[in-house]
C-alpha positions as CSV (number, residue, x, y, z in Angstrom):
1,M,209.4,50.8,88.9
2,K,206.3,48.9,87.9
3,N,204.6,49.0,84.5
4,I,200.9,49.3,85.5
5,S,199.8,50.0,81.9
6,S,198.2,47.4,79.6
7,G,201.1,47.6,77.1
8,D,204.8,47.1,77.1
9,R,207.1,50.1,77.4
10,R,210.3,50.5,75.5
11,K,213.5,52.5,76.0
12,I,212.7,53.5,79.6
13,S,215.3,55.8,81.2
14,V,215.7,57.1,84.7
15,T,217.9,60.1,85.2
16,F,219.1,61.7,88.4
17,L,220.9,65.0,89.0
18,L,223.9,64.7,91.3
19,Y,225.0,67.5,93.6
20,Q,227.7,68.7,95.9
21,G,226.3,72.1,96.7
22,K,225.8,72.6,93.0
23,Q,225.0,70.1,90.3
24,I,228.1,68.2,89.4
25,G,226.8,65.4,87.1
26,T,224.1,63.0,86.2
27,A,223.4,59.3,86.7
28,I,221.2,57.3,84.3
29,N,219.9,53.8,83.8
30,I,218.2,52.5,80.7
31,N,216.0,49.4,80.2
32,P,215.2,48.4,76.6
33,M,211.8,46.8,77.5
34,L,209.5,46.7,80.5
35,K,206.6,44.4,79.9
36,S,203.1,45.1,81.2
37,G,202.8,44.1,84.9
38,T,206.5,43.6,85.5
39,V,208.8,45.4,87.9
40,W,212.2,46.9,87.2
41,N,214.5,47.3,90.1
42,F,216.7,50.0,88.6
43,T,220.0,51.4,89.8
44,A,221.9,54.4,88.6
45,Q,225.6,54.2,89.4
46,V,227.4,57.2,90.8
47,Q,231.1,57.4,89.7
48,N,232.0,60.6,91.7
49,A,232.6,60.1,95.4
50,K,232.0,63.8,96.0
51,V,228.3,63.5,95.5
52,S,226.4,64.5,98.6
53,N,222.8,64.7,97.3
54,F,220.7,63.6,94.3
55,E,217.4,64.4,92.7
56,L,215.2,62.5,90.3
57,A,215.3,64.5,87.1
58,E,213.1,62.5,84.7
59,I,211.6,59.3,83.6
60,N,211.2,58.7,79.9
61,Y,209.8,55.9,77.8
62,Q,208.4,55.1,74.4
């Protein structure tokens, strides 16, 4: 994710819905600060080996 705005962004979170036929959980990663013009190579760890699919749910920031 790249911050293309002219200002810093705080408390960025990326949330994914995890599925095995139906939704079975979520995975999230949070970054306290993303400075203008910088890139965040995020990961969202999945703890459940039964996950067969995922979907981006939301991206939030302040």
